[in-house]
NUKOL-114605 format. One record per residue: x, y, z of N, C-alpha, C in turn; residue in one letter. Coordinates in steps of 0.2 Angstrom, whole numbers, padded with zeros to 4 digits, always signed. Example, Ala and Ser with C-alpha at 12.3 -4.5 7.8 and 13.67 -1.06 7.14 Angstrom:
BEGIN
+0066-0028+0039+0062-0022+0039+0066-0016+0039A +0064-0011+0035+0068-0005+0036+0064+0000+0039S 
***
This chain:
BEGIN
+0004-0006+0000+0000+0000+0000+0004+0006+0000M +0003+0011-0005+0007+0017-0005+0005+0022-0001N +0009+0024+0004+0007+0029+0009+0010+0036+0008L +0013+0037+0002+0017+0043+0001+0012+0049+0000A +0015+0054-0001+0011+0061-0001+0007+0061-0008R +0000+0063-0006-0005+0063-0012-0008+0070-0012H -0011+0072-0017-0015+0078-0018-0022+0077-0020S -0026+0079-0016-0033+0078-0018-0036+0085-0020I -0037+0086-0027-0039+0092-0029-0047+0093-0028T -0049+0099-0026-0056+0101-0025-0059+0102-0031A -0064+0098-0033-0068+0099-0039-0071+0106-0040T -0074+0108-0034-0077+0115-0034-0074+0119-0028N -0068+0122-0030-0065+0127-0025-0070+0132-0023P -0069+0134-0017-0073+0139-0014-0072+0146-0018I -0078+0150-0019-0078+0156-0022-0081+0161-0018Q -0078+0166-0015-0081+0171-0010-0081+0177-0014I -0087+0180-0016-0087+0186-0019-0086+0192-0015F -0088+0192-0008-0087+0197-0004-0088+0195+0003D -0084+0198+0008-0085+0196+0015-0084+0202+0019T -0088+0204+0024-0087+0210+0028-0090+0209+0035R -0087+0213+0039-0090+0214+0046-0095+0219+0047F -0099+0218+0052-0104+0223+0054-0100+0228+0058E -0104+0233+0060-0100+0239+0064-0096+0237+0070A -0099+0232+0074-0095+0230+0080-0091+0224+0079D -0091+0221+0073-0087+0215+0072-0089+0209+0076C -0096+0209+0078-0098+0203+0081-0101+0198+0076Q -0103+0200+0071-0105+0195+0065-0101+0198+0059I -0101+0193+0054-0099+0195+0047-0103+0191+0042F -0104+0194+0036-0108+0191+0031-0103+0189+0025T -0105+0184+0021-0101+0182+0016-0105+0180+0010T -0104+0181+0004-0108+0179-0002-0104+0175-0007T -0107+0170-0009-0104+0165-0014-0109+0163-0019T -0107+0159-0024-0112+0157-0029-0118+0154-0026P -0118+0151-0020-0123+0148-0017-0128+0152-0014A -0126+0159-0013-0131+0163-0009-0126+0167-0004G -0129+0168+0002-0125+0172+0007-0126+0169+0014F -0122+0170+0018-0122+0167+0025-0120+0172+0030A -0123+0171+0036-0121+0176+0042-0117+0172+0047V -0112+0174+0049-0107+0170+0054-0107+0174+0061Y -0106+0171+0066-0103+0174+0072-0096+0175+0072Q -0093+0180+0073-0086+0181+0072-0082+0177+0076T -0083+0177+0083-0079+0173+0088-0084+0171+0093W -0084+0165+0095-0081+0159+0092-0085+0158+0085P -0081+0156+0080-0083+0156+0073-0089+0151+0073L -0095+0153+0071-0101+0149+0071-0106+0152+0065T -0108+0147+0062-0113+0148+0056-0120+0150+0059L -0122+0156+0059-0129+0158+0062-0134+0156+0057I -0134+0158+0050-0139+0157+0046-0136+0157+0039R -0139+0153+0034-0136+0153+0027-0143+0153+0023K -0142+0157+0017-0147+0158+0013-0145+0155+0006R -0147+0149+0004-0145+0146-0002-0151+0146-0007A -0156+0149-0006-0162+0149-0010-0162+0153-0016E -0156+0157-0017-0156+0162-0022-0153+0158-0028F -0158+0155-0032-0156+0151-0038-0156+0155-0045T -0158+0161-0045-0159+0165-0051-0153+0169-0053G -0148+0169-0048-0142+0173-0050-0137+0174-0043G -0132+0178-0044-0127+0179-0038-0128+0186-0035T -0125+0186-0029-0125+0192-0025-0117+0195-0025L -0117+0202-0026-0110+0205-0025-0109+0206-0018A -0113+0208-0014-0112+0209-0007-0119+0209-0003A -0118+0207+0004-0124+0207+0009-0121+0212+0014A -0124+0218+0015-0121+0223+0020-0125+0222+0026V -0123+0220+0032-0127+0220+0038-0127+0227+0041P -0133+0228+0044-0134+0234+0048-0134+0232+0055C -0128+0233+0058-0127+0231+0065-0128+0224+0066H -0131+0222+0072-0133+0215+0073-0140+0213+0072T -0143+0218+0068-0151+0217+0067-0152+0212+0061S -0158+0211+0060-0159+0206+0055-0160+0209+0048S -0158+0216+0048-0159+0219+0041-0152+0219+0037L -0152+0217+0031-0147+0217+0027-0148+0221+0020L -0143+0224+0017-0144+0227+0011-0140+0223+0005F -0144+0220+0000-0141+0216-0005-0140+0219-0011L -0134+0218-0014-0132+0220-0021-0131+0214-0025L -0133+0214-0031-0132+0209-0036-0125+0210-0040G -0122+0205-0042-0116+0205-0045-0114+0198-0048G -0108+0198-0051-0105+0192-0054-0107+0192-0061G -0106+0186-0064-0108+0185-0071-0115+0185-0072R -0119+0182-0067-0126+0182-0068-0129+0185-0062S -0130+0192-0062-0132+0195-0055-0139+0193-0054P -0141+0192-0047-0147+0191-0045-0152+0197-0046L -0149+0203-0045-0152+0209-0045-0148+0214-0050Y -0152+0219-0053-0148+0223-0058-0143+0227-0054P -0137+0229-0057-0132+0233-0053-0134+0240-0051P -0140+0242-0053-0143+0249-0051-0148+0248-0045N -0148+0242-0042-0153+0241-0037-0150+0240-0030K -0153+0242-0025-0152+0240-0018-0158+0237-0015V -0157+0231-0013-0163+0227-0010-0162+0226-0003V -0168+0228+0001-0168+0228+0008-0171+0221+0010V -0167+0217+0014-0169+0210+0016-0169+0210+0023W -0175+0207+0025-0176+0206+0032-0175+0198+0033D -0169+0197+0036-0167+0190+0037-0171+0186+0042D -0174+0189+0047-0179+0186+0051-0185+0183+0048A -0187+0187+0043-0193+0185+0040-0191+0181+0033A -0185+0182+0031-0183+0178+0025-0186+0181+0019G -0187+0187+0018-0190+0190+0012-0187+0197+0011E -0188+0200+0005-0187+0206+0003-0192+0211+0006E -0190+0217+0009-0195+0221+0012-0196+0228+0008V -0190+0229+0004-0190+0236+0000-0185+0235-0005A -0185+0240-0010-0179+0240-0015-0179+0247-0017E -0172+0249-0018-0171+0256-0021-0168+0255-0028L -0171+0259-0033-0168+0258-0040-0166+0265-0042E -0160+0265-0045-0157+0271-0047-0155+0271-0055F -0153+0276-0058-0151+0276-0065-0144+0274-0067R -0140+0272-0062-0133+0270-0063-0131+0265-0058E -0126+0262-0059-0123+0257-0055-0121+0259-0048R -0123+0255-0043-0122+0257-0036-0114+0254-0035V -0110+0259-0032-0103+0258-0031-0102+0256-0024R -0106+0258-0019-0104+0257-0012-0110+0258-0007G -0110+0255-0001-0115+0257+0004-0112+0258+0011L -0115+0262+0015-0113+0262+0022-0120+0264+0026A -0120+0261+0031-0126+0261+0035-0125+0261+0043C -0130+0264+0046-0130+0264+0053-0138+0264+0055R -0139+0264+0062-0146+0264+0064-0150+0270+0061R -0154+0269+0057-0159+0274+0054-0156+0278+0048G -0150+0276+0046-0148+0280+0040-0144+0275+0035W -0145+0276+0029-0141+0273+0023-0138+0278+0018L -0132+0277+0017-0129+0281+0011-0127+0276+0006A -0128+0278+0000-0127+0275-0007-0122+0279-0011V -0117+0276-0013-0112+0280-0017-0112+0278-0024S -0111+0282-0029-0111+0281-0036-0104+0284-0039F -0104+0284-0045-0097+0286-0048-0095+0294-0046R -0100+0298-0046-0099+0305-0045-0104+0308-0040R -0107+0304-0036-0112+0307-0031-0113+0302-0025R -0116+0305-0020-0118+0301-0014-0125+0303-0012V -0129+0298-0011-0136+0299-0010-0138+0296-0003V -0141+0300+0001-0142+0299+0009-0150+0297+0010L -0151+0292+0013-0158+0290+0015-0159+0289+0022F -0165+0291+0025-0167+0289+0032-0171+0283+0032E -0169+0278+0036-0172+0272+0036-0177+0271+0042V -0183+0270+0041-0188+0269+0047-0193+0264+0045G -0199+0266+0046-0205+0262+0044-0205+0263+0036E -0203+0268+0034-0202+0269+0026-0195+0272+0025T -0193+0271+0019-0186+0274+0017-0187+0281+0013I -0184+0286+0016-0185+0293+0013-0178+0295+0011V -0178+0298+0005-0172+0301+0002-0172+0308+0005R -0166+0309+0008-0165+0316+0012-0160+0320+0009R -0155+0318+0006-0150+0323+0003-0146+0319-0002N -0142+0324-0006-0138+0321-0011-0131+0326-0012E -0125+0323-0013-0119+0327-0013-0115+0325-0019F -0112+0329-0022-0108+0328-0028-0101+0326-0025D -0097+0322-0029-0091+0320-0027-0086+0320-0033T -0080+0319-0033-0075+0318-0038-0076+0311-0041C -0072+0309-0046-0073+0302-0049-0072+0297-0043D -0077+0293-0042-0076+0288-0036-0078+0281-0038N -0074+0278-0042-0075+0272-0045-0076+0266-0040P -0072+0267-0034-0072+0262-0029-0079+0263-0024R -0082+0268-0025-0088+0269-0021-0086+0271-0013G -0081+0274-0012-0079+0276-0005-0084+0280-0001L -0085+0278+0005-0088+0282+0010-0088+0278+0016L -0088+0282+0022-0088+0279+0029-0093+0283+0033A -0096+0279+0038-0101+0282+0042-0099+0279+0049M -0099+0284+0054-0098+0282+0061-0104+0279+0064A -0103+0274+0068-0109+0270+0070-0110+0269+0077T -0106+0272+0081-0107+0272+0088-0113+0276+0091G -0114+0275+0097-0120+0279+0100-0118+0287+0100A -0123+0291+0098-0123+0298+0097-0118+0300+0092Y -0115+0296+0088-0110+0298+0083-0114+0301+0077S -0111+0306+0073-0114+0310+0068-0111+0310+0061T -0104+0307+0061-0100+0308+0055-0102+0304+0049L -0102+0307+0043-0102+0304+0037-0096+0307+0032L -0092+0302+0030-0086+0305+0026-0086+0302+0019A -0085+0305+0014-0085+0303+0007-0080+0308+0003F -0078+0306-0003-0073+0310-0007-0076+0317-0009P -0072+0322-0008-0075+0328-0010-0075+0329-0018G -0076+0335-0020-0077+0337-0027-0070+0337-0030R -0065+0338-0027-0058+0338-0029-0054+0332-0027Q -0050+0329-0032-0046+0323-0030-0042+0324-0024M -0042+0318-0020-0038+0318-0014-0042+0322-0008G -0047+0325-0009-0051+0329-0004-0056+0324-0001H -0058+0325+0006-0063+0322+0009-0068+0327+0012V -0075+0325+0011-0080+0330+0013-0083+0326+0019Q -0084+0330+0025-0087+0328+0031-0094+0331+0032L -0099+0327+0033-0106+0329+0034-0108+0326+0041V -0111+0330+0045-0114+0328+0051-0121+0327+0051H -0123+0320+0053-0130+0318+0053-0133+0319+0060L -0140+0318+0061-0142+0318+0068-0139+0312+0072P -0138+0313+0078-0134+0308+0082-0137+0301+0081P -0133+0296+0081-0135+0289+0081-0138+0287+0087C -0144+0283+0086-0148+0281+0092-0144+0275+0095I -0144+0275+0102-0140+0270+0105-0144+0263+0104P -0141+0257+0105-0145+0251+0104-0150+0250+0110P -0155+0247+0108-0160+0245+0114-0157+0240+0118T -0157+0240+0125-0154+0235+0129-0158+0229+0129P -0155+0223+0129-0159+0217+0129-0157+0213+0136V -0162+0211+0139-0161+0207+0145-0162+0212+0151G -0159+0210+0157-0159+0214+0163-0155+0220+0162P -0157+0225+0166-0154+0232+0165-0146+0231+0167P -0142+0234+0163-0135+0234+0164-0133+0237+0171P -0127+0235+0174-0125+0238+0180-0122+0245+0179S -0119+0246+0173-0116+0252+0171-0121+0257+0168I -0122+0263+0170-0127+0267+0167-0126+0269+0160P -0131+0270+0156-0130+0271+0149-0126+0277+0148P -0122+0278+0142-0118+0284+0141-0123+0289+0139S -0120+0295+0141-0124+0301+0139-0121+0304+0133R -0126+0308+0129-0123+0312+0123-0117+0316+0125P -0112+0316+0120-0107+0321+0122-0109+0328+0121P -0105+0333+0124-0107+0340+0123-0106+0342+0116P -0110+0347+0114-0108+0350+0107-0102+0353+0106P -0098+0352+0101-0092+0355+0100-0092+0363+0101P -0086+0365+0104-0085+0372+0105-0085+0376+0099S -0083+0373+0093-0082+0377+0087-0085+0373+0081K -0087+0376+0076-0090+0372+0070-0085+0368+0067H -0086+0361+0066-0081+0357+0063-0080+0358+0056P -0074+0356+0054-0072+0357+0047-0077+0353+0042V -0077+0355+0036-0081+0351+0031-0077+0348+0026S -0071+0350+0025-0067+0348+0019-0060+0346+0022I -0057+0341+0021-0050+0339+0023-0046+0338+0016I -0041+0341+0015-0036+0340+0010-0031+0334+0012V -0033+0328+0010-0030+0322+0013-0024+0320+0009A -0024+0320+0002-0019+0317-0002-0019+0321-0009H -0013+0321-0012-0012+0324-0018-0015+0319-0024E -0015+0313-0023-0018+0308-0028-0024+0306-0026T -0027+0301-0030-0034+0299-0028-0034+0295-0022S -0040+0295-0018-0041+0291-0012-0042+0284-0014L -0039+0280-0009-0040+0272-0010-0045+0269-0005N -0044+0272+0002-0049+0270+0007-0051+0276+0012T -0056+0275+0015-0059+0280+0020-0061+0276+0026L -0059+0277+0032-0061+0273+0038-0062+0278+0043T -0068+0277+0047-0069+0281+0053-0070+0276+0059V -0068+0278+0065-0070+0274+0071-0077+0274+0073P -0079+0271+0077-0086+0271+0079-0088+0278+0082Q -0084+0281+0085-0086+0288+0088-0086+0293+0083S -0082+0292+0077-0081+0297+0072-0077+0303+0074G -0073+0302+0079-0068+0308+0081-0062+0308+0076R -0060+0303+0073-0055+0302+0068-0056+0300+0062M -0052+0301+0057-0053+0298+0050-0046+0296+0048L -0046+0290+0045-0040+0287+0042-0041+0287+0034A -0036+0289+0031-0036+0290+0023-0030+0287+0020T -0030+0283+0015-0025+0281+0011-0026+0283+0003T -0020+0283+0000-0021+0285-0007-0019+0280-0012S -0019+0281-0018-0018+0276-0023-0011+0274-0023S -0006+0277-0020+0001+0275-0019+0002+0270-0014R -0002+0270-0009-0002+0264-0004+0004+0264+0000G +0007+0269+0001+0013+0269+0006+0012+0273+0012T +0007+0277+0013+0006+0281+0019-0001+0280+0021L -0002+0280+0028-0009+0281+0031-0009+0287+0035V -0014+0291+0034-0014+0298+0037-0020+0297+0042R -0019+0299+0048-0025+0299+0053-0026+0307+0055I -0033+0309+0054-0035+0316+0055-0040+0316+0061W -0040+0322+0063-0045+0325+0068-0050+0328+0064D -0056+0324+0065-0062+0327+0061-0065+0333+0063T -0063+0335+0069-0066+0342+0072-0062+0348+0069L -0055+0347+0070-0051+0353+0068-0048+0352+0061S -0049+0346+0058-0046+0344+0051-0039+0344+0051G -0035+0343+0056-0028+0343+0057-0026+0336+0057K -0020+0334+0054-0017+0328+0054-0014+0326+0061V -0016+0320+0063-0014+0318+0070-0007+0314+0069I -0007+0309+0065-0002+0304+0064-0001+0302+0057R +0005+0301+0055+0006+0298+0048+0010+0292+0049V +0008+0286+0046+0011+0280+0047+0013+0278+0040F +0019+0274+0040+0021+0271+0033+0020+0264+0033R +0016+0262+0028+0015+0254+0027+0021+0251+0024R +0025+0255+0019+0031+0252+0016+0033+0258+0011G +0039+0256+0008+0041+0261+0003+0039+0260-0004S +0037+0254-0006+0035+0252-0012+0027+0253-0013D +0025+0254-0019+0018+0255-0021+0014+0249-0019K +0008+0250-0016+0004+0244-0015-0004+0246-0015A -0008+0242-0016-0015+0243-0015-0018+0241-0008E -0019+0246-0004-0021+0245+0003-0029+0243+0002I -0030+0237+0005-0037+0235+0005-0042+0238+0011Y -0039+0240+0016-0043+0243+0022-0039+0245+0028G -0042+0249+0032-0039+0251+0038-0045+0250+0044V -0043+0248+0050-0048+0247+0055-0045+0250+0061A -0049+0254+0065-0048+0256+0071-0049+0251+0077F -0045+0251+0082-0047+0247+0088-0053+0250+0091R -0057+0246+0094-0063+0250+0098-0061+0255+0102P -0056+0255+0106-0054+0260+0111-0050+0265+0107D -0049+0265+0101-0045+0270+0097-0038+0271+0099E -0035+0266+0101-0028+0266+0103-0023+0263+0098K -0026+0260+0093-0022+0257+0088-0026+0256+0081E -0022+0255+0076-0026+0254+0070-0022+0248+0066V -0025+0244+0062-0022+0239+0058-0023+0241+0051C -0019+0239+0046-0019+0241+0039-0017+0234+0036V -0021+0233+0030-0019+0227+0026-0019+0229+0019W -0015+0225+0015-0015+0227+0008-0013+0221+0003S -0012+0222-0003-0011+0217-0008-0004+0213-0007D +0000+0216-0002+0006+0213-0001+0005+0207+0004K -0001+0206+0006-0003+0200+0010+0000+0201+0017G +0001+0207+0020+0003+0208+0027-0001+0212+0030T -0003+0211+0037-0007+0215+0041-0002+0219+0046V -0003+0225+0046+0002+0230+0050-0002+0233+0055H +0001+0233+0061-0003+0236+0067+0001+0242+0069V -0002+0248+0070+0001+0254+0072-0002+0256+0079F +0002+0260+0083+0000+0262+0089-0002+0270+0088S -0008+0272+0091-0010+0279+0091-0008+0282+0097L -0005+0279+0102-0003+0282+0108+0004+0285+0107M +0005+0290+0112+0012+0293+0112+0016+0288+0115S +0022+0287+0113+0027+0282+0115+0031+0279+0110G +0036+0275+0112+0040+0272+0107+0038+0265+0104P +0031+0264+0104+0029+0258+0101+0030+0257+0094S +0028+0262+0090+0030+0261+0083+0037+0262+0081N +0039+0258+0076+0046+0259+0074+0048+0265+0070R +0054+0267+0071+0056+0273+0067+0063+0272+0065Q +0065+0275+0059+0071+0274+0056+0077+0276+0061S +0083+0273+0060+0089+0275+0064+0091+0281+0062S +0089+0284+0056+0091+0290+0053+0086+0295+0054L +0082+0295+0059+0077+0300+0061+0080+0307+0062S +0086+0307+0065+0089+0314+0066+0090+0318+0060P +0089+0315+0054+0090+0318+0047+0083+0320+0045L +0078+0319+0049+0071+0320+0046+0070+0327+0043A +0074+0332+0046+0073+0339+0044+0075+0340+0037S +0080+0336+0035+0083+0336+0028+0079+0332+0023L +0077+0326+0026+0074+0321+0022+0068+0318+0026I +0062+0321+0024+0056+0319+0028+0054+0311+0029P +0057+0307+0024+0056+0300+0024+0058+0297+0030Y +0064+0300+0033+0066+0297+0039+0062+0298+0045F +0057+0302+0045+0053+0304+0051+0047+0299+0051D +0047+0294+0046+0041+0290+0046+0040+0285+0052S +0034+0284+0054+0033+0279+0059+0031+0272+0055E +0034+0267+0057+0033+0260+0054+0029+0256+0059W +0025+0251+0057+0021+0247+0061+0026+0243+0066S +0023+0242+0072+0027+0238+0077+0025+0231+0077Y +0020+0229+0074+0019+0222+0073+0016+0220+0066A +0017+0214+0064+0015+0212+0057+0013+0205+0057Q +0009+0203+0052+0008+0196+0051+0006+0195+0043Y +0009+0190+0040+0008+0188+0033+0003+0183+0032R -0002+0185+0029-0008+0181+0028-0006+0176+0022I -0006+0169+0023-0004+0165+0018-0011+0163+0013P -0009+0162+0007-0015+0160+0003-0017+0153+0003A -0023+0151+0002-0025+0144+0003-0024+0140-0003Q -0022+0134-0003-0021+0130-0008-0028+0127-0010A -0029+0125-0016-0035+0123-0019-0035+0115-0018S -0031+0112-0014-0031+0105-0013-0029+0103-0006H -0030+0097-0004-0029+0094+0002-0023+0090+0002I -0018+0091+0006-0012+0087+0005-0011+0081+0011S -0010+0075+0009-0009+0070+0014-0002+0067+0014L +0001+0068+0019+0008+0066+0019+0010+0061+0025S +0013+0056+0024+0015+0051+0029+0020+0054+0034S +0023+0060+0032+0029+0063+0036+0026+0069+0040S +0019+0070+0039+0017+0076+0043+0016+0075+0050T +0018+0079+0054+0018+0079+0061+0012+0082+0064S +0010+0080+0070+0004+0084+0073+0005+0091+0075S +0011+0093+0076+0013+0100+0078+0014+0104+0072S +0013+0102+0066+0014+0106+0060+0008+0111+0059R +0009+0117+0057+0004+0122+0056+0000+0120+0050S -0007+0121+0050-0011+0119+0045-0010+0123+0038P -0006+0128+0039-0005+0132+0033+0003+0133+0032T +0007+0128+0034+0014+0128+0034+0017+0128+0027A +0013+0125+0022+0015+0124+0015+0012+0129+0011D +0009+0135+0014+0006+0140+0010+0010+0146+0010I +0012+0149+0005+0017+0155+0005+0014+0161+0002T +0009+0161-0003+0007+0166-0007+0002+0171-0003D +0002+0177-0005-0003+0182-0002-0009+0181-0005E -0015+0184-0002-0021+0184-0005-0025+0190-0001E -0031+0191-0004-0035+0196-0002-0039+0194+0004K -0040+0199+0009-0043+0198+0015-0047+0204+0018C -0050+0203+0023-0054+0208+0027-0052+0207+0035M -0051+0212+0038-0048+0212+0045-0052+0216+0050V -0054+0213+0056-0058+0217+0061-0055+0215+0068G -0057+0220+0073-0055+0219+0080-0061+0215+0084W -0059+0211+0088-0063+0208+0093-0060+0209+0100I -0064+0207+0105-0062+0206+0112-0062+0199+0114E -0057+0196+0116-0057+0189+0118-0053+0188+0124A -0054+0183+0128-0050+0181+0134-0043+0180+0132P -0039+0183+0137-0031+0182+0135-0029+0176+0138S -0024+0173+0134-0021+0167+0136-0015+0168+0140D -0013+0175+0141-0007+0177+0145-0008+0180+0151R -0014+0178+0154-0016+0181+0161-0012+0177+0166S -0011+0180+0172-0007+0177+0177-0011+0172+0180E -0007+0167+0183-0010+0161+0186-0013+0163+0192L -0019+0160+0193-0023+0161+0199-0028+0167+0199G -0027+0171+0193-0032+0177+0192-0037+0176+0187R -0042+0179+0187-0047+0179+0182-0044+0181+0175D -0046+0177+0170-0043+0178+0164-0045+0186+0161P -0040+0189+0159-0041+0196+0157-0044+0196+0150S -0046+0201+0147-0049+0202+0140-0044+0206+0137V -0042+0204+0131-0038+0208+0126-0041+0209+0119E -0038+0214+0116-0040+0215+0109-0036+0210+0104Y -0040+0207+0100-0037+0203+0095-0039+0204+0088Q -0036+0202+0083-0038+0203+0076-0041+0197+0073L -0046+0197+0069-0049+0192+0065-0048+0194+0058I -0045+0189+0054-0043+0190+0047-0047+0185+0043A -0051+0187+0038-0055+0183+0034-0053+0184+0027L -0051+0178+0024-0048+0178+0017-0054+0176+0012T -0053+0178+0006-0058+0177+0001-0057+0169-0002Y -0053+0165+0001-0053+0158+0000-0056+0154+0006S -0059+0157+0011-0062+0154+0016-0057+0153+0022G -0052+0156+0023-0048+0156+0029-0050+0161+0034G -0050+0158+0040-0052+0162+0046-0046+0162+0051W -0043+0168+0053-0037+0168+0057-0039+0172+0063Y -0037+0170+0069-0037+0174+0075-0030+0175+0077R -0029+0182+0078-0022+0184+0079-0022+0188+0085L -0017+0187+0089-0016+0191+0095-0010+0196+0095S -0009+0201+0098-0004+0206+0098+0002+0203+0102L +0008+0205+0100+0014+0203+0104+0013+0205+0111P +0017+0202+0116+0017+0204+0123+0021+0211+0123Q +0019+0214+0129+0022+0221+0130+0018+0226+0127G +0012+0225+0124+0008+0230+0121+0002+0232+0126T -0002+0237+0124-0007+0239+0129-0014+0236+0127S -0014+0230+0124-0020+0228+0122-0024+0224+0127N -0021+0222+0133-0024+0218+0138-0027+0223+0143I -0033+0222+0145-0037+0227+0150-0034+0226+0157S -0031+0220+0159-0028+0220+0166-0021+0219+0165S -0017+0220+0170-0010+0219+0170-0008+0212+0167P -0004+0212+0162-0002+0205+0159+0005+0203+0161S +0007+0197+0160+0013+0195+0162+0018+0199+0158A +0024+0201+0161+0028+0205+0157+0031+0202+0151G +0032+0205+0146+0034+0203+0139+0041+0206+0138G +0044+0204+0132+0050+0207+0130+0048+0214+0127T +0052+0219+0128+0050+0226+0125+0051+0225+0117P +0047+0229+0114+0047+0229+0107+0053+0233+0104L +0055+0231+0098+0061+0235+0095+0058+0242+0093S +0062+0247+0094+0059+0254+0091+0063+0256+0085S +0065+0252+0081+0069+0253+0075+0067+0248+0070S +0067+0250+0063+0065+0246+0058+0070+0240+0058P +0068+0234+0054+0073+0228+0054+0079+0230+0051P +0084+0229+0054+0091+0230+0052+0096+0226+0056K +0102+0225+0053+0107+0221+0056+0111+0226+0060I +0110+0224+0067+0114+0228+0072+0120+0225+0074S +0125+0228+0077+0131+0225+0079+0132+0227+0086S +0133+0222+0090+0134+0223+0098+0140+0219+0100H +0144+0217+0095+0150+0213+0097+0155+0218+0100S +0159+0215+0104+0165+0219+0107+0170+0220+0102R +0174+0226+0103+0180+0227+0098+0185+0221+0099P +0187+0219+0093+0192+0213+0093+0198+0215+0095R +0201+0211+0099+0208+0213+0102+0212+0207+0100T +0219+0207+0101+0223+0202+0100+0222+0196+0104N +0219+0197+0110+0218+0191+0115+0211+0188+0113S +0207+0190+0109+0201+0187+0107+0202+0182+0101V +0200+0176+0102+0201+0171+0097+0195+0172+0092S +0196+0169+0086+0191+0170+0080+0185+0165+0082S +0186+0160+0086+0181+0156+0089+0176+0160+0093I +0179+0164+0098+0175+0168+0102+0171+0173+0098T +0174+0176+0093+0171+0181+0088+0165+0178+0085S +0166+0172+0082+0160+0169+0079+0154+0167+0084R +0156+0165+0090+0151+0164+0095+0147+0170+0096T +0151+0176+0097+0147+0182+0098+0142+0184+0092E +0145+0183+0086+0140+0184+0080+0134+0180+0080K +0135+0174+0082+0129+0169+0083+0124+0172+0088G +0127+0174+0094+0122+0177+0099+0119+0183+0096K +0122+0187+0092+0119+0193+0089+0114+0191+0085E +0115+0186+0081+0109+0184+0076+0103+0181+0080R +0105+0178+0085+0099+0175+0089+0095+0181+0092E +0099+0186+0095+0095+0192+0098+0091+0196+0092R +0094+0196+0086+0090+0200+0081+0084+0196+0079D +0085+0189+0079+0079+0185+0078+0074+0185+0083K +0076+0186+0090+0071+0187+0095+0067+0193+0094D +0071+0199+0093+0068+0205+0092+0063+0205+0086R +0064+0201+0081+0060+0201+0075+0054+0197+0077K +0055+0191+0081+0049+0187+0083+0044+0191+0087D +0047+0196+0091+0043+0200+0095+0038+0205+0092N +0040+0206+0085+0036+0210+0081+0031+0207+0077R +0030+0200+0078+0025+0196+0074+0019+0195+0078E +0013+0196+0075+0007+0194+0078+0007+0187+0079L +0003+0184+0084+0003+0177+0086-0003+0174+0083I -0003+0169+0079-0008+0165+0077-0011+0161+0082L -0017+0162+0085-0020+0159+0090-0025+0153+0088Q -0028+0154+0082-0033+0149+0080-0033+0150+0072E -0034+0145+0069-0035+0145+0062-0041+0140+0060Y -0046+0142+0056-0051+0138+0054-0053+0140+0047R -0058+0137+0044-0061+0138+0038-0068+0139+0038K -0070+0144+0034-0078+0145+0033-0080+0145+0026Y -0086+0144+0024-0088+0144+0018-0091+0136+0016G -0088+0133+0011-0091+0126+0010-0088+0121+0015R -0083+0123+0019-0081+0118+0024-0085+0117+0030W -0090+0121+0031-0095+0120+0036-0102+0117+0033D -0101+0114+0027-0107+0110+0024-0111+0114+0020G -0109+0121+0019-0113+0125+0015-0110+0126+0008W -0113+0125+0003-0110+0127-0004-0109+0120-0008G 
***
C-alpha cells in the first residue's frame, strides 16, 4: 500500500465574492455562488445561510449592526439583481421588504441605525431608514469608482465621510446623532452613556488628505478620527475630524501597494492596515516608542522620509491551496498552513477575547485581537505581541518591542589580539539570535485557524 504524499484536488473550490464585518465586528456576512451566510465572528459559528437564491449571484450582503436587516447588491456574471438596485432584506422574515432603484450602478454602501448612504461614480445619496425609506440629501463627489464612503456607527455619533469634489479631498457631513442600541435582558450595572457635549467650534467640512486619488476611507465608531490612504499605498494619514488637522502619519512600506482597508481598535488606541502585499500591519496611536522609526530619524529635517513611523507588529496572511495534502511525514505539531506561501485578499476586524497570557490564579483578562477573513475561506485569530497595551488587566511581562526598523545591528565587542576567532564567531551567533528574537517579538501570534464557507457544509 502506497502511503506517500498525495494531492486531492477540490472539484469545486470555494468562491467568495465578498466578506465584511458589521459595525461592532460581532458578526460578518459572506456571499458565494450559493447565496449568502451570516457568521458569528468569535467563536466562529454559522448563524444562518441563505442558499435559495437560484436565479443569480450576489455581489455583497451589507449587515446593519446585529439586526436582521441586510442590504443586498447583485453582482457576478449572472447577477441576481440589476447593478442599479439596492434590495432591503429582512433575514428574520426571510424576504425582501423594500428596494431602491437608481439610474446608474451602485458603487458602495454604508449604514447605521436609521440611515443609509449609497455611493455612485460621482455622487452620494443619503436615505433615512424607518418604517419607510425617505431620500434626504444628495452630494456631488469627484470620480469615485471604488464607491468610497464611511459612516460612524457608535452611540450619538454623527459623522459621514466621502470623497470631495476635488481629487484627494474628503468631505465631512454631520447627521443627527446615532440612536443607542435598545438594551436586551436585565438592566446593565453600568449606566448608559450620555450624549457628548456639542463642539465648542464648528467642525471642518473639507480635509485635503492626499495629492492623488483616495483608496480607502475609515472612521472609528465615535467618528472623532478619520483614516485615509491614497492610490500610492505607502502612507496612512490619521485626521482629527473636528479641527481637520493631521494627527499621525504611518508608513506601510516604501513600495507602491493597493491598501485593502484600515480598521480602528474599539478603544481607538491602535489601527491595523492590510494590503495586496498579504501583510497585516498594526500601528499604535498612543504617544510612546511603540511604533518603529528609522535609525536615521535625526535627518528628518533634511529628508522627511526618515521621520516616518513604521508598524510595530505584522503578520503575513498565507494563501489557501485549492487541494488537500496527505503526507506520511506530517507531524501533529505542524501548522495547517505551513506549506502555503502566497498572499491573498482579506478583510480584518477587531474583537475582544479572553487572554491566554493572564497570570496564574487570576481571572482571565480580556484583550483585543484581530480576525482576518480571506476570500478563499480562511479564518485567522491573531493576538498582539506581549508588551503592548491591548490587555485590559496587567499582563505577564513581555519582552519590549524594538523601536527601529529591521536592520542588522552590531553589539559585538571590539576585537583585540587576545580574542580568538572562535569567540568572535560565537558572539556573532548570539547577535543573530538576539536579532531573531527582536523580529519574533514584532510578529502577531496566530492563536486559531479555521475555515468558513463550503467547509461548514454550505455550498
